[in-house]
N, C-alpha and C positions, 0 to 999 in steps of 0.2 A: 718650159712645159706649156702645153697647149690648154688653152682655156675653152671650155665647153659652154656653148651658148644655148644648146638644146639638151633635152633629156632624152636618152636612148631607150625606146620603149620595146625593142626586140626581146631582151630578157624577160620582161614582164608578160609579153604575149606568149613566149615559150612556156613560162610558168602556168599560165591561165589555160593552154592546151593540154598540159599534163594533169591539171585538176579537172579540167572537162572530162577527159578519158577516164580518170578515177570514178568519177560520179556516174558516168554512163554504164561503167562495169558493175559498179555497186548497185545501181538502179534496177538492172537486169536480175540480180539475185534477190532483191527484195520483192520484185513483182510475182515471183512464184510462190510466196507464202513462206510461213516460218514452220508450219506444222509438217513434220517429216512423215511422208507418206510413200509406200512402195506401189507406184501406179503401174497398171497392168500395160502389156505391150500391144502394140497394134501394128500391121503391116502398113497401113496407109495412115499419115499424120500431117496435119497442116500447122504452120507456124502460126500462133497468134499473138496480136500486138498487146503491149501492156495495158493499154487503155480498155481493152476488151475484159481485163480482169477486175472490173469495177465491185461485182458481187462474187466473192469466192466462198463457195460452200464445200467443205471438207469432211469425210468420214474417215477417221483412223482405223488402225487394226482393231482396236477395242470396241470399235462400233460407237465411238464417241462422235458427236456433231459439232462442227465449229463453223462459225459465221465470221469471215475475214479475220481467221486466226483467233477468235475468241470463242471459249467454249459456251454451247447453247443446248438447251434441252429442245425436244421435239416440239412442244407446246409453244414455248417462246419463239422458234423458228417459224412455226406455222403462222403466229401473229404478225411476224416481221415481213414475211413473204406477202401477207395480205395488204401490206402497206405500199408494195412496190407497184409501179406501173407495168402494164401488160408488155409493154416493149423493152423492158428491162434485160440488160445482158447479163447472163449468169455462168460462171465456170464452175464445173463440178471436179473436184479432187477426191477420188475414192480409192482406199488402199485395195490391192488386189486380193488380200485375204478376207475382206469383208464379205459376209454372206450376202447373196444377191436381194434377199427381202430388205436389207438396209437401203440398198440403192433404189429398190422400187419404191420404198416410203418416201425417200427423198424426191424423186421424181413425180410421185403422186402428190406431194405438196406443191410443186410447181405447176404440174397440170391442173390442179383443182383451182389455182389462181390464174390460170391460163397464161403463165409465162412460158414461151415457146422459144426464145432466143437463148438457147443452151449450148455451151461448149463442155467437152470432157477431156480432161488433160490425161495423156497417155505417153508411153516411152515408145519411140520408134524402134520397131524390131530390126536387126541386121539381117539383110537379105544374103542369102549364100549361093 
């Protein structure tokens, strides 16, 4: 029988690559937020990076506000936004069934605090 003087690290590297792939796939699901929202469709859409989702504001179908997947009322949200820097990146995730008035309330809070770096999450519409 042959004696091994070295440790074979190839199987270890294979396992680590599989674990890395699992972590990357899982991270892409986490970055979109946990609150289920039926976002509106748009004909033009751009992909956004996960780091652009630093501050996620969500409005559900029942017109409930969420800040980073935690429920928040409008007054608490207003005081939270007031603490942000003006260059803060913000992502809006609004259900398509929400009255436009709620969307305007949210954008008004951002505008009042001079937050201008805002992205809106939509679904890409299939072109025919």
